C-alpha positions as CSV (number, residue, x, y, z in Angstrom):
1,X,1.6,20.3,-3.2
2,X,-1.9,18.7,-3.6
3,X,-5.3,20.3,-1.4
4,X,-5.0,19.3,2.1
5,X,-7.5,18.4,4.3
6,X,-7.9,20.2,7.9
7,X,-7.8,17.0,10.0
8,X,-6.3,13.8,8.6
9,X,-6.6,10.6,10.7
10,X,-4.2,8.1,9.7
11,X,-4.6,4.1,10.8
12,X,-1.3,2.0,10.7
13,X,0.3,5.6,11.0
14,X,4.0,4.2,12.0
15,X,4.4,1.3,9.0
16,X,6.4,1.8,6.1
17,X,4.2,4.2,4.1
18,X,2.0,5.7,6.9
19,X,5.2,6.7,8.6
20,X,6.6,8.7,5.5
21,X,2.8,9.9,4.9
22,X,2.8,11.7,8.4
23,X,5.8,13.4,7.8
24,X,4.5,15.0,4.6
25,X,1.1,16.0,6.5
26,X,3.3,17.3,9.3
27,X,4.8,19.9,7.1
28,X,1.2,21.4,6.1
29,X,-1.5,23.2,7.9
30,X,-3.3,20.1,8.6
31,X,-4.5,18.3,12.0
32,X,-2.6,14.8,11.7
33,X,-3.9,12.4,14.3
34,X,-2.8,8.7,14.1
35,X,-4.6,5.9,15.4
36,X,-2.3,3.3,17.2
37,X,-2.4,-0.1,19.9
38,X,1.1,1.6,21.1
39,X,0.2,5.2,21.2
40,X,3.5,6.1,23.1
41,X,5.8,4.1,20.7
42,X,4.0,5.8,17.8
43,X,4.7,9.5,19.4
44,X,8.1,8.8,19.5
45,X,8.7,7.4,16.2
46,X,6.3,10.3,14.4
47,X,7.2,14.3,14.3
48,X,6.5,15.9,17.5
49,X,2.8,17.8,15.3
50,X,1.5,14.3,14.7
51,X,-1.2,13.6,17.7
52,X,-1.2,9.6,18.6
53,X,-4.6,7.8,19.8
54,X,-5.2,4.8,21.2
55,X,-8.7,4.6,21.0
56,X,-11.1,6.5,18.3
57,X,-13.2,8.1,21.3
58,X,-10.2,10.6,22.0
59,X,-11.9,12.5,18.9
60,X,-14.4,13.4,21.0
61,X,-15.0,17.0,21.7
62,X,-12.1,18.2,19.2
63,X,-12.8,21.4,18.0
64,X,-11.7,20.5,14.4
65,X,-13.5,17.7,12.9
66,X,-12.0,14.5,11.0
67,X,-12.3,15.6,7.1
68,X,-10.0,12.9,5.9
69,X,-9.0,9.2,6.7
70,X,-6.6,6.8,5.5
71,X,-6.8,3.8,6.5
72,X,-3.8,1.7,6.0
73,X,-3.8,-0.7,9.2
74,X,-3.2,-4.3,8.2
75,X,-1.2,-7.1,9.7
76,X,1.9,-7.9,7.0
77,X,0.8,-10.3,4.3
78,X,4.4,-11.6,2.9
79,X,6.0,-12.5,6.1
80,X,5.6,-16.2,6.4
81,X,2.4,-19.1,5.3
82,X,-0.5,-18.5,5.4
83,X,-2.0,-20.7,8.3
84,X,-5.5,-20.8,9.8
85,X,-4.3,-18.6,12.4
86,X,-2.3,-16.0,9.7
87,X,-5.5,-15.8,7.6
88,X,-7.5,-14.8,10.7
89,X,-5.1,-12.0,11.5
90,X,-4.8,-10.7,7.7
91,X,-8.7,-10.6,8.2
92,X,-9.1,-9.4,11.3
93,X,-6.4,-6.5,11.4
94,X,-8.2,-4.9,7.7
95,X,-12.0,-5.5,8.2
96,X,-12.0,-5.2,11.6
97,X,-10.3,-2.0,12.0
98,X,-12.5,-0.5,9.0
99,X,-15.2,-1.9,10.5
100,X,-14.3,0.0,14.0
101,X,-14.1,3.7,11.6
102,X,-17.3,2.8,10.6
103,X,-19.0,2.4,13.5
104,X,-17.5,5.5,15.1
105,X,-18.3,7.9,12.6
106,X,-21.7,6.7,11.8
107,X,-22.2,8.2,15.2
108,X,-21.0,11.2,15.2
109,X,-22.3,14.6,13.5
110,X,-20.3,15.5,11.1
111,X,-18.8,13.2,8.4
112,X,-15.5,12.6,6.8
113,X,-15.2,14.3,3.6
114,X,-13.0,11.5,2.1
115,X,-11.5,8.0,3.2
116,X,-8.6,6.7,1.3
117,X,-8.6,2.8,2.4
118,X,-6.1,0.6,1.7
119,X,-6.5,-2.3,-0.6
120,X,-3.9,-4.5,-3.0
121,X,-3.7,-5.6,-6.4
122,X,-4.1,-9.1,-4.6
123,X,-7.7,-7.9,-5.6
124,X,-6.6,-9.3,-8.9
125,X,-6.2,-12.4,-8.3
126,X,-3.3,-14.1,-10.2
127,X,-3.0,-13.3,-14.1
128,X,-0.7,-13.5,-16.9
129,X,0.4,-11.1,-19.6
130,X,-3.0,-9.6,-19.5
131,X,-3.4,-5.6,-18.9
132,X,-5.2,-4.6,-15.8
133,X,-6.9,-1.5,-15.2
134,X,-9.5,-0.6,-12.2
135,X,-12.0,-2.7,-14.3
136,X,-9.8,-5.8,-14.7
137,X,-11.5,-9.2,-14.1
138,X,-10.2,-10.8,-10.8
139,X,-9.4,-14.4,-10.7
140,X,-10.2,-16.5,-7.6
141,X,-7.4,-16.0,-4.7
142,X,-6.7,-15.5,-1.1
143,X,-5.5,-12.1,-1.7
144,X,-8.4,-11.3,-4.0
145,X,-11.1,-12.4,-0.9
146,X,-9.2,-10.1,1.6
147,X,-8.6,-7.0,-0.8
148,X,-12.5,-7.9,-2.0
149,X,-13.5,-7.6,1.7
150,X,-11.4,-5.0,2.8
151,X,-13.0,-3.0,0.1
152,X,-16.7,-3.4,0.7
153,X,-15.9,-2.7,4.5
154,X,-14.5,0.9,3.9
155,X,-17.8,1.1,0.9
156,X,-19.8,1.4,3.5
157,X,-18.9,4.8,4.0
158,X,-20.6,5.8,1.1
159,X,-23.7,5.6,2.6
160,X,-22.4,8.5,5.3
161,X,-21.6,10.9,2.1
162,X,-18.3,10.0,2.2
163,X,-16.5,9.5,-0.5
164,X,-14.3,6.4,-1.2
165,X,-11.1,5.7,-2.9
166,X,-9.7,1.6,-2.8
167,X,-6.2,2.6,-3.2
168,X,-4.9,-1.1,-4.1
169,X,-1.2,-0.9,-4.1
170,X,1.6,-2.4,-6.1
171,X,5.1,-3.5,-4.7
172,X,6.1,-0.6,-2.8
173,X,9.6,0.5,-3.2
174,X,11.4,3.0,-0.9
175,X,14.5,2.9,1.5
176,X,15.1,1.0,4.7
177,X,12.3,-1.9,4.3
178,X,8.7,-2.7,2.0
179,X,10.2,-5.1,-1.0
180,X,13.9,-4.0,-1.0
181,X,14.5,-4.9,2.6
182,X,14.8,-8.7,2.2
183,X,16.1,-8.2,-1.3
184,X,19.3,-5.9,-1.0
185,X,21.2,-8.2,1.2
186,X,20.8,-11.2,-1.4
187,X,21.6,-9.1,-4.5
188,X,24.5,-7.3,-2.4
189,X,25.9,-10.7,-2.0
190,X,25.8,-11.5,-5.8
191,X,23.2,-14.1,-4.7
192,X,20.3,-11.9,-6.5
193,X,18.3,-13.4,-9.2
194,X,14.4,-14.2,-11.2
195,X,12.4,-15.8,-8.8
196,X,10.6,-19.1,-10.8
197,X,10.4,-18.6,-14.4
198,X,10.8,-15.0,-14.0
199,X,8.5,-14.2,-16.8
200,X,5.7,-13.2,-13.9
201,X,5.0,-9.4,-14.1
202,X,5.9,-6.9,-11.1
203,X,3.6,-4.0,-10.4
204,X,5.5,-1.8,-8.5
205,X,5.7,1.8,-7.2
206,X,8.0,4.5,-5.5
207,X,6.9,4.9,-2.0
208,X,7.1,9.0,-2.5
209,X,4.4,8.7,-5.5
210,X,2.6,6.3,-3.4
211,X,2.3,9.0,-0.6
212,X,1.7,11.7,-3.5
213,X,-1.1,9.3,-5.0
214,X,-2.8,9.6,-1.6
215,X,-2.5,13.5,-0.9
216,X,-3.6,13.9,-4.9
217,X,-6.6,11.4,-3.7
218,X,-8.1,14.2,-1.4
219,X,-7.7,17.0,-3.6
220,X,-9.6,15.1,-7.1
221,X,-12.9,14.8,-5.9
222,X,-13.7,13.3,-9.3
223,X,-11.5,9.9,-8.2
224,X,-13.3,7.6,-6.0
225,X,-13.6,3.7,-6.4
226,X,-10.9,1.8,-7.3
227,X,-7.6,3.2,-7.8
228,X,-4.2,1.4,-9.0
229,X,-1.3,2.5,-6.7
230,X,1.3,1.6,-9.6
231,X,3.8,3.1,-11.9
232,X,2.9,2.8,-15.0
233,X,6.5,1.0,-15.9
234,X,6.0,-2.3,-15.0
235,X,8.0,-5.2,-15.6
236,X,8.8,-8.9,-15.5
237,X,10.5,-10.2,-12.6
238,X,13.4,-10.8,-14.9
239,X,13.6,-7.5,-15.4
240,X,13.3,-6.5,-12.1
241,X,16.4,-8.5,-11.0
242,X,18.8,-7.4,-13.9
243,X,17.7,-3.7,-13.4
244,X,18.4,-4.2,-9.0
245,X,21.4,-5.6,-10.5
246,X,22.2,-3.3,-12.8
247,X,22.0,-0.4,-10.1
248,X,24.4,-2.6,-7.5
249,X,26.8,-3.7,-10.3
250,X,26.2,-7.1,-9.4
251,X,25.7,-10.0,-11.1
252,X,21.7,-11.7,-11.0
253,X,21.9,-15.5,-12.0
254,X,21.1,-17.1,-8.9
255,X,17.2,-18.1,-10.0
256,X,15.3,-19.2,-6.8
257,X,12.9,-22.4,-8.3
258,X,9.1,-22.0,-7.8
259,X,8.9,-25.0,-6.3
260,X,11.4,-24.2,-3.3
261,X,9.3,-20.9,-2.6
262,X,6.0,-23.5,-2.9
263,X,7.7,-25.6,-0.1
264,X,8.6,-23.1,1.9
265,X,5.6,-20.5,2.3
266,X,2.8,-23.0,0.3
267,X,-0.3,-20.3,-1.1
268,X,1.8,-17.3,-0.1
269,X,4.4,-18.3,-2.6
270,X,2.4,-19.5,-5.1
271,X,-0.1,-15.8,-5.4
272,X,2.6,-13.5,-4.5
273,X,6.0,-14.5,-5.2
274,X,5.8,-16.6,-8.1
275,X,2.7,-15.2,-10.2
276,X,1.8,-11.7,-10.4
277,X,-0.4,-9.2,-12.6
278,X,0.1,-6.3,-15.3
279,X,-1.7,-3.5,-13.5
280,X,-1.6,-0.2,-15.0
281,X,-2.7,3.3,-12.9
282,X,-5.5,4.5,-15.5
283,X,-7.5,6.7,-12.7
284,X,-4.5,7.8,-12.0
285,X,-3.1,9.1,-15.1
286,X,-6.6,10.5,-16.0
287,X,-6.8,12.1,-13.1
288,X,-3.7,13.9,-14.2
289,X,-1.3,12.6,-11.4
290,X,2.2,13.4,-12.1
291,X,4.5,10.6,-11.4
292,X,8.3,11.7,-10.7
293,X,9.3,8.0,-11.0
294,X,7.4,5.6,-14.1
295,X,10.3,3.8,-14.7
296,X,12.3,1.5,-13.0
297,X,15.7,2.4,-13.1
298,X,15.4,5.7,-12.1
299,X,13.0,4.6,-9.1
300,X,15.9,2.2,-8.1
301,X,18.7,4.7,-8.8
302,X,17.0,7.4,-6.4
303,X,16.4,4.6,-3.5
304,X,19.5,3.4,-3.3
305,X,21.6,6.8,-3.7
306,X,19.6,7.6,-0.4
307,X,21.8,8.0,2.9
């Protein structure tokens, strides 16, 4: 396992990614603290070695200062239309939490060594078939505006000497939730298939690899700035549907028309479902991160064969 920090503070620690990260870290000698709006619920969900807190002031007086922060907190982005209220929640939950973290650590003596802050490949906006590494151009979109604002809030930590990694996460695949949570019932019933044209690119990553990438960011002190959290084996939506159906031994012929999704979900569907990005994890590979699941079919088989 990669070198682990002595005290890790996590926001979003009970989420689809954060919970597994907490369980991974709980098996090490690191102290793990989770900032949660509901610390009682977090404590019931997470390993006993993980300490939930309801406010950053509870860190005051700790004998082991926070050396690493993993900032994953944020309202789900793909669970409905982007109404004006939803947009406020998306921005406030990400930028507000990051701002609170900065304000707290700006006022304490011991600064964190590294911040791994959430972002997403939505930073690049809708694209065609061009390959996007971390230097890729961004197209105008709400998802770009959201990710860019979140990243800028995190980069303020650099002024206090903290190394900042901006984890631009793709579609995260894992058991019991995430992107597969809504897809599996349809595909198991034989009702799955491509979305829209099916030609849009889907940049995905196995959840175990994303957790491993976060830990890799701890130990690789040459990693900083944007880091694409995607697997090398990017596929089109059509290939994704066919591969998932193959693993499930079901057909994948029920295409969902793009216009239907636009009618129901509006801009969210246009940016996240009907368009896509072909993202390449150049910096992770250059930093010698080894993917356990670089290709889609083995990743799906691993996930679907788990109890």
